[in-house]
N, C-alpha and C positions, 0 to 999 in steps of 0.2 A: 727693638721689634718684638711683637708679640703674637699670640695665636689669632688675633683678629687680623692681623695681613694674611696669614694662612687661609681663614676662613673667607675670606673676601675673595683669593684667588680660587679656593676650590670651587666657589659659588660662581665665579667668573668663567670659567671653562667646562661647564657642564655642555655646551654645545659642542664643543672640540671632542668630548668624551663619545656625545652620542655618535658624532659623526665617524670616529674611531670603532665603535661598536658596530655601526652599521658596514663599515670596509670589512672587519672581521668576519663577520657573518655572510659573507661571499663565500669564503673558503670554508667558516666552520657554523654551519647554520645553526649549533647551541647558542651562538651569542645573539640571535635573534629571540630567543626564548623569553618570555616576562620580561621585557626591556625596561618597563616602568619599575619593577622591585628594585632595581639599581638605583632609584629616584624616591623610595620608600613610599611605593603605591602597590598596595596589594590587593588581591581578588579572594584571598582567604577572611574568614571571618576572625576580628579580635581576639586573641588568645593570652593566657599568663601562665606562668609555673613551670615553664620549659628549661630543660639544660640544652644550652646554646653551644654548640661547637662551631669554628670556623675555620675551615681547612680550605685555602686560597685556590690550590691548583691540584693535580694529580697525585704528587708524590706525598704532599700535604693530607690528602684524603685517604690516602692508602695507610698512612700512619695513625690517622684518625680512627680507621678500621679496629686497629689494634687496641686503640685507647677505648674506644666505644664497647667493644667486647667485653673490657674488663669492667666497665662500670654497670654494663646490664647485668652481668654477673653478681654484683653488689646491690644493683637497684633494680630488680625487675621490672617493676612500675616505670621506670625512666620513660620521660616524655622527651622527646629530641626536637630541637630546633636546629637545622645543618644549613649553614651558609657557605657560598663559595665564592671566587672571583673570575674563574674562568670556566670555559666550557667543557675541558675536559676534566676538571675538578667535579664540576657539577655532574656530568655523567657517571663518573665513579660513585660518586656520593648516593646515586639513585639504588645502587647495589647494597647500602647499608640501611635503609629507611625499611620501618616495619609498620604495620597498621597503625594508624594516628598520629604518625612521625610528621614534620612538615621540613619542606627544604625551599629554600628563596636564595635569591642573591644577597650578598652583602652590601649594604647601603653606600653609596658615594660619602665622601666624607663631609658632606655640608651638615650646617646645624638642623637644618629643616628635614631634610631625608632620615637623619641619626632620629630625630625626635619623633617622627612619623613610625620607624621602625621599631624604637623602644615602648612606643605607645600602643603599636600593633602587638607585639607578642609579649613584653615584659618577664622578660628572661630571669632566673632565679640566679644564675652564674653564668658566664660566659667562658668557655676555653679555647685558646686561641693558639693555632700550630704554627711553631717556628718563627716565623717573623711579623706576623700581622699585628703590628700596634700602630692604631690612627687616632691622630690626636683629638678630634672632636668627638669621634664615638668613647674616646677614655673618658673624657671630660663630662660627658652627658650620663655615662654609665657611673661615674664616681659620686655626680650630684643626684643620681637616682639609687644608689645603695647597690648596686649591682656589681658585686665582685668579677675580676676576671683574672685567668690563670694563663701565663704562657707556657706551654707545653713544646718539649723537645726545642727548644729555643736556639736559636743561631744567630750569631752575627759575626760574620768576617772580618777583616780589617781594614777592607775598604767601605764596607757599610758603617763601621765603628768610626772611621774618619769622617765621612759624611755626617753622621748624627751628630759629632763633636761639633760641626762647623754649624749645624742648626740646634745648638745645645739649648736655646730658648723654647724649642719646641719639643725637642725629644725628650730632655730629661724630665720634665713634668709627666708625659706620658708613661715613661718606664717607672718613674716613682709611684704612679697610681696603681699599678698592678697589685695583685693580692699575693702572688706567688710566682715563681719563675723555675722550671725544670729545665738546665741547659743540656745540649748535646755534648760539650767537651768542656775541659777546664777553660780553655782560652777564650771559647763562647762566655763561660761564666765569668770569667775576667774583666771582659769586654762589658757585658752587660752589668756587672756590679760597677764599674768606671760610670756608668751613666744613671747608676740610682735605684735599678733593678734590684727587688728584694729575691736574690737567687738562693732557692733552699736547698739546692743540691744538683748533680749532674748524674 
């Protein structure tokens, strides 16, 4: 089995994703915001040279805020691209933005959406919070020379077992990371078992 099957399935279920997002938007209107960004279509002009931070939900975005404060201390001219997967994450992320920063949804992991995302923003590095390792996005970043760091990384036992079942998909994605900082020694051991370049805890 290869990534091609995963890629096909990700493309195939896009209508189901749209339906799911529409249902979520009834209770949480934030899911209706800029829906087409999830499929790699943007209204902002093309850009390049930004530090890309991905924080999928509320907790990850709060953790990203701590990281971002440190980055801004060291890089006062930092140009930020902030992405999310949930409405609560996006709402919290708005508090982190400064003039000139950009915030969009993380693209759904199809080859076309990922290509449009990278064509649009051309980040210099991607910092992913906790668990967000997507196979097609990882492969596309690797092909374009965009390093990705997994920060505050976690992988519990259940997720580890699932990753082992999808070893053909998970292992290449974890191996392609430039560096990983794990939350605990247990997380570090499980991530290393999948080939992730864990640098510390």
